[in-house]
C-alpha positions as CSV (number, residue, x, y, z in Angstrom):
1,X,-50.3,-19.9,-93.8
2,X,-53.6,-21.7,-93.2
3,X,-54.0,-25.2,-92.0
4,X,-54.7,-27.9,-94.6
5,X,-56.7,-30.1,-92.2
6,X,-60.3,-29.1,-91.5
7,X,-63.7,-30.5,-91.2
8,X,-63.5,-33.3,-88.6
9,X,-60.7,-35.2,-90.2
10,X,-58.2,-37.5,-88.4
11,X,-55.0,-37.0,-90.2
12,X,-51.4,-38.2,-90.0
13,X,-48.8,-35.4,-90.6
14,X,-45.6,-36.9,-92.0
15,X,-42.8,-34.3,-91.3
16,X,-39.1,-34.6,-92.1
17,X,-37.7,-31.8,-89.8
18,X,-38.8,-29.1,-87.3
19,X,-39.8,-26.7,-90.0
20,X,-42.3,-29.1,-91.6
21,X,-43.5,-30.0,-88.1
22,X,-44.2,-26.4,-87.2
23,X,-45.7,-25.6,-90.6
24,X,-48.3,-28.3,-90.1
25,X,-49.0,-28.0,-86.4
26,X,-49.0,-24.2,-85.6
27,X,-51.4,-23.1,-88.3
28,X,-53.7,-26.0,-87.4
29,X,-53.9,-24.7,-83.8
30,X,-54.1,-21.0,-84.6
31,X,-56.9,-21.6,-87.2
32,X,-58.8,-23.5,-84.5
33,X,-58.6,-20.6,-82.1
34,X,-59.7,-18.3,-84.9
35,X,-62.8,-20.4,-85.5
36,X,-63.7,-20.5,-81.8
37,X,-62.8,-24.2,-81.4
38,X,-61.6,-25.9,-78.2
39,X,-57.9,-26.4,-78.9
40,X,-55.3,-28.7,-77.4
41,X,-52.0,-30.4,-78.1
42,X,-50.3,-33.4,-76.5
43,X,-46.7,-33.7,-77.6
44,X,-43.4,-35.2,-76.3
45,X,-41.5,-32.6,-74.3
46,X,-39.2,-31.2,-77.0
47,X,-42.0,-30.6,-79.5
48,X,-44.2,-29.3,-76.7
49,X,-41.7,-26.5,-75.9
50,X,-41.2,-25.8,-79.6
51,X,-44.9,-25.3,-80.2
52,X,-45.3,-23.3,-77.0
53,X,-42.5,-20.9,-78.2
54,X,-44.1,-20.5,-81.7
55,X,-47.6,-19.9,-80.4
56,X,-46.5,-16.9,-78.4
57,X,-49.4,-15.3,-76.5
58,X,-51.9,-17.5,-78.3
59,X,-50.4,-20.4,-76.3
60,X,-52.4,-19.3,-73.3
61,X,-55.6,-20.3,-75.1
62,X,-54.3,-23.8,-76.1
63,X,-54.4,-26.7,-73.6
64,X,-50.9,-28.2,-73.7
65,X,-50.0,-31.7,-72.4
66,X,-46.7,-33.4,-72.0
67,X,-47.3,-36.7,-73.9
68,X,-44.4,-38.3,-72.1
69,X,-46.4,-37.9,-68.9
70,X,-50.1,-38.1,-69.7
71,X,-49.5,-40.6,-72.5
72,X,-47.0,-42.9,-70.8
73,X,-49.9,-45.4,-71.0
74,X,-51.5,-44.8,-74.4
75,X,-54.8,-46.0,-73.0
76,X,-55.1,-42.8,-71.0
77,X,-54.8,-40.4,-74.0
78,X,-58.5,-40.5,-75.2
79,X,-59.9,-39.8,-71.7
80,X,-57.3,-37.6,-70.0
81,X,-56.2,-35.6,-73.0
82,X,-58.7,-35.6,-75.9
83,X,-62.0,-35.8,-74.0
84,X,-60.5,-33.3,-71.5
85,X,-60.4,-30.8,-74.5
86,X,-63.5,-31.8,-76.3
87,X,-65.9,-32.2,-73.4
88,X,-64.9,-29.0,-71.7
89,X,-66.9,-27.2,-74.4
90,X,-69.1,-29.9,-75.9
91,X,-71.1,-27.4,-78.0
92,X,-68.0,-26.1,-79.8
93,X,-65.9,-27.7,-82.5
94,X,-62.5,-29.0,-81.3
95,X,-59.0,-29.3,-82.7
96,X,-56.4,-31.5,-81.2
97,X,-52.7,-32.3,-82.0
98,X,-51.9,-35.8,-80.8
99,X,-48.3,-37.2,-81.1
100,X,-48.4,-40.6,-79.4
101,X,-45.5,-42.2,-81.4
102,X,-41.9,-40.9,-81.4
103,X,-38.4,-42.3,-81.6
104,X,-38.2,-42.8,-77.9
105,X,-41.3,-45.0,-77.6
106,X,-40.5,-48.6,-76.6
107,X,-41.6,-51.5,-78.8
108,X,-43.6,-52.7,-75.8
109,X,-45.7,-49.5,-75.8
110,X,-46.0,-49.3,-79.6
111,X,-48.9,-51.7,-80.0
112,X,-51.0,-49.7,-77.5
113,X,-50.2,-46.6,-79.5
114,X,-51.6,-48.2,-82.7
115,X,-54.7,-49.3,-80.9
116,X,-55.2,-45.7,-79.5
117,X,-54.9,-44.2,-83.0
118,X,-57.4,-46.6,-84.5
119,X,-59.9,-46.0,-81.7
120,X,-59.8,-42.2,-82.2
121,X,-61.9,-42.7,-85.3
122,X,-64.5,-44.5,-83.3
123,X,-64.5,-42.2,-80.2
124,X,-65.4,-39.0,-82.0
125,X,-67.4,-40.3,-85.0
126,X,-70.0,-37.8,-85.9
127,X,-68.6,-35.1,-83.8
128,X,-66.9,-31.9,-85.1
129,X,-63.5,-33.0,-83.7
130,X,-60.4,-32.6,-86.0
131,X,-57.3,-34.4,-85.0
132,X,-53.8,-34.0,-86.4
133,X,-51.2,-36.6,-85.5
134,X,-47.5,-35.8,-86.3
135,X,-45.2,-38.6,-87.4
136,X,-41.5,-38.2,-88.0
137,X,-40.9,-39.4,-91.6
138,X,-37.7,-41.0,-90.4
139,X,-39.5,-43.5,-88.2
140,X,-39.4,-47.1,-89.5
141,X,-41.4,-47.8,-92.6
142,X,-43.7,-50.2,-90.7
143,X,-44.6,-47.4,-88.2
144,X,-45.5,-45.0,-91.1
145,X,-47.6,-47.8,-92.7
146,X,-49.5,-48.3,-89.4
147,X,-50.1,-44.5,-89.3
148,X,-51.5,-44.6,-92.9
149,X,-53.7,-47.6,-91.8
150,X,-55.2,-45.8,-88.7
151,X,-55.7,-42.4,-90.3
152,X,-58.3,-41.7,-93.0
153,X,-56.1,-38.8,-94.3
154,X,-52.4,-38.2,-94.6
155,X,-50.5,-34.9,-95.0
156,X,-47.2,-35.3,-96.7
157,X,-45.1,-32.6,-98.4
158,X,-47.7,-30.0,-97.7
159,X,-50.4,-32.0,-99.5
160,X,-53.5,-33.5,-97.9
161,X,-54.8,-36.7,-99.4
162,X,-57.0,-39.7,-98.4
163,X,-55.1,-42.7,-97.1
164,X,-55.5,-45.5,-99.7
165,X,-54.4,-48.0,-97.0
166,X,-56.8,-46.9,-94.3
167,X,-57.7,-50.2,-92.4
168,X,-57.8,-49.6,-88.6
169,X,-59.2,-53.0,-87.7
170,X,-56.4,-54.7,-89.5
171,X,-53.8,-52.5,-87.8
172,X,-55.3,-53.4,-84.4
173,X,-55.4,-57.1,-85.2
174,X,-51.7,-57.0,-86.2
175,X,-50.5,-55.2,-83.0
176,X,-52.8,-56.2,-80.2
177,X,-52.7,-60.0,-79.8
178,X,-52.3,-62.7,-78.9
179,X,-49.9,-61.5,-76.2
180,X,-46.6,-63.5,-75.8
181,X,-46.3,-66.0,-73.0
182,X,-43.9,-65.1,-70.1
183,X,-41.1,-67.5,-69.4
184,X,-42.1,-67.9,-65.7
185,X,-45.0,-66.6,-63.7
186,X,-46.6,-66.9,-60.3
187,X,-50.3,-67.9,-60.7
188,X,-53.3,-67.4,-58.4
189,X,-56.8,-68.7,-59.4
190,X,-59.8,-66.8,-58.0
191,X,-63.5,-66.7,-57.9
192,X,-66.0,-64.6,-55.9
193,X,-65.1,-65.9,-52.4
194,X,-61.4,-65.5,-53.2
195,X,-61.5,-61.9,-54.5
196,X,-60.0,-60.5,-51.3
197,X,-57.3,-63.2,-51.4
198,X,-56.5,-62.1,-55.0
199,X,-55.9,-58.6,-53.7
200,X,-53.6,-60.0,-50.9
201,X,-51.7,-62.0,-53.5
202,X,-51.1,-58.8,-55.6
203,X,-50.0,-56.9,-52.5
204,X,-47.5,-59.6,-51.6
205,X,-46.1,-59.8,-55.2
206,X,-45.8,-56.0,-55.5
207,X,-44.0,-55.7,-52.2
208,X,-41.6,-58.6,-53.0
209,X,-40.8,-56.9,-56.3
210,X,-39.7,-53.7,-54.6
211,X,-42.5,-51.4,-55.8
212,X,-42.9,-48.3,-53.6
213,X,-45.8,-48.4,-51.1
214,X,-48.1,-46.1,-53.1
215,X,-47.5,-48.2,-56.3
216,X,-48.2,-51.4,-54.4
217,X,-51.6,-49.8,-53.4
218,X,-52.2,-48.9,-57.1
219,X,-51.4,-52.4,-58.2
220,X,-53.8,-53.9,-55.6
221,X,-56.6,-51.5,-56.7
222,X,-56.0,-52.4,-60.4
223,X,-55.9,-56.2,-59.9
224,X,-58.9,-56.0,-57.6
225,X,-61.0,-54.1,-60.2
226,X,-60.0,-56.4,-63.0
227,X,-60.7,-59.5,-60.9
228,X,-64.1,-58.1,-59.9
229,X,-64.8,-57.6,-63.6
230,X,-63.9,-61.2,-64.3
231,X,-66.3,-62.4,-61.6
232,X,-69.1,-60.2,-62.9
233,X,-68.6,-60.5,-66.7
234,X,-66.0,-63.2,-67.3
235,X,-67.7,-66.4,-66.0
236,X,-67.3,-65.9,-62.3
237,X,-63.7,-66.8,-62.1
238,X,-60.2,-66.1,-63.5
239,X,-56.5,-66.2,-62.8
240,X,-53.9,-63.6,-61.8
241,X,-50.3,-64.1,-63.1
242,X,-47.4,-62.0,-62.0
243,X,-43.8,-61.9,-63.2
244,X,-40.8,-59.7,-63.7
245,X,-39.9,-58.4,-67.1
246,X,-37.3,-56.2,-68.7
247,X,-38.6,-53.8,-71.3
248,X,-36.7,-53.3,-74.6
249,X,-35.3,-50.0,-73.3
250,X,-34.0,-51.7,-70.1
251,X,-36.7,-50.6,-67.8
252,X,-37.4,-53.2,-65.0
253,X,-41.1,-54.0,-64.9
254,X,-43.6,-56.0,-62.8
255,X,-46.4,-57.4,-64.9
256,X,-49.7,-58.4,-63.5
257,X,-52.1,-60.2,-65.8
258,X,-55.8,-61.1,-65.3
259,X,-57.4,-63.6,-67.6
260,X,-60.9,-65.0,-67.7
261,X,-63.4,-66.6,-70.1
262,X,-65.4,-63.5,-71.0
263,X,-65.4,-61.4,-74.1
264,X,-64.7,-57.6,-73.9
265,X,-67.0,-56.4,-76.7
266,X,-66.8,-52.6,-76.2
267,X,-63.5,-51.5,-77.8
268,X,-63.8,-48.1,-75.9
269,X,-64.2,-49.7,-72.5
270,X,-62.0,-47.8,-70.1
271,X,-61.3,-45.1,-72.6
272,X,-64.3,-42.8,-72.3
273,X,-65.0,-40.5,-69.3
274,X,-67.5,-41.6,-66.7
275,X,-70.6,-39.4,-66.4
276,X,-71.2,-37.6,-63.1
277,X,-74.2,-39.8,-62.2
278,X,-72.9,-43.1,-63.7
279,X,-73.2,-46.1,-61.5
280,X,-70.2,-48.5,-62.0
281,X,-68.2,-48.8,-65.1
282,X,-65.2,-47.0,-63.7
283,X,-62.9,-50.0,-63.1
284,X,-61.1,-50.1,-66.5
285,X,-60.9,-46.3,-66.5
286,X,-59.1,-46.5,-63.2
287,X,-56.8,-49.3,-64.3
288,X,-55.7,-47.2,-67.3
289,X,-55.1,-44.2,-65.1
290,X,-53.0,-46.1,-62.5
291,X,-50.8,-48.5,-64.6
292,X,-47.8,-47.5,-66.7
293,X,-49.1,-49.6,-69.6
294,X,-52.2,-51.7,-70.2
295,X,-52.6,-54.3,-73.0
296,X,-55.8,-56.2,-73.5
297,X,-56.4,-59.1,-75.9
298,X,-59.9,-60.6,-76.4
299,X,-60.2,-63.8,-78.4
300,X,-62.2,-67.1,-78.6
301,X,-60.7,-68.3,-75.3
302,X,-61.6,-65.2,-73.3
303,X,-60.0,-61.9,-72.3
304,X,-56.5,-61.2,-71.0
305,X,-55.5,-57.9,-69.6
306,X,-51.8,-57.1,-68.7
307,X,-50.8,-54.2,-66.5
308,X,-47.2,-53.1,-66.4
309,X,-45.6,-51.3,-63.4
310,X,-42.1,-49.7,-63.5
311,X,-39.9,-51.0,-60.7
C-alpha cells in the first residue's frame, strides 16, 4: 500500500484505531525511504514502539524520537526533531511523522501544540518537506477542529482532501493569548543595572520551591536570557513574576514569567536552529530547550513569556 501524502504537504491523519494509524504512517515512511528522502518520526511511546515493530529492518534508516521526551515542551519539536531530520541532509527531500497531541497531553500544554502545528507551515514553506500528523479521531471535537485549521490537508477514511477550514492564524489567536492571571505572584522589576539581581531572584525562588540544583541553574539561565532580551529589545526594562501552580493533571509546577513592553515580531524566534557562525540569537532557543513548557503572548501592551518547571 502506497502513501497518500506526497509533495510537500502538511497533513493531519485522523485515525480511529491502530490499524488505521499504521496504514497511514508506515507506508508514508517506507515510501520516503524508497525515494531517498530523509525520514523521521516523533511519536508518543506506545505508537513509537508500534511503528518500530512494523518497520522491521527498515526502522534502522528512520530517525525515531519519543515525543513524550523531546516534545514535552512543544516549542522544542521544530528545532530538535524536525530540523534535526531535514537539515542533516538539506539537499534531499524529507518526510516526517509528527504526533504532538494525544489523549495524555495536558490542557496546559495543548495551546503550545496548536501553535507548533501552525508554525510548521511557515518553517518549511518552499522546501520539499512532507509532514504527516496523526490525530486520534476519538479526541475532543475541538481538538480535531484545530487540527483541520492548522493543516492544509486532511486524511480521513483513507481519503486525502484539502482542509476547508484551514486557518492557522485564527487557531493561534484562539489558543495563545492573553495568558490567564495567576492568583498570587512574587514580582521583581529589573533594568540593565539590575540584571544580575534578577538572576539572583530567580535562584532564590527556584531553591525555595524545591527545584533540584540542576533545575535551579536551568531556571536562572532561562530567566537571565529572557531578561537580557527585555533589556535589549523590550524597552530596557521588565518584570519577573514567579508563582507555584498545579497543572490540570496534578503536576506541581513553578512558573517564571518575564514581561516587557516590546513586540516579538518573528513567530519562529527560538524555533529555528542557530547557524554555526551565528552571533547571538540563541537565548530563546536555549529557553525552549531547558524549560518543561514555554508560552509566549505578544499584544499591544508588550510581550509576556511564561516558563514552566516541574517540581
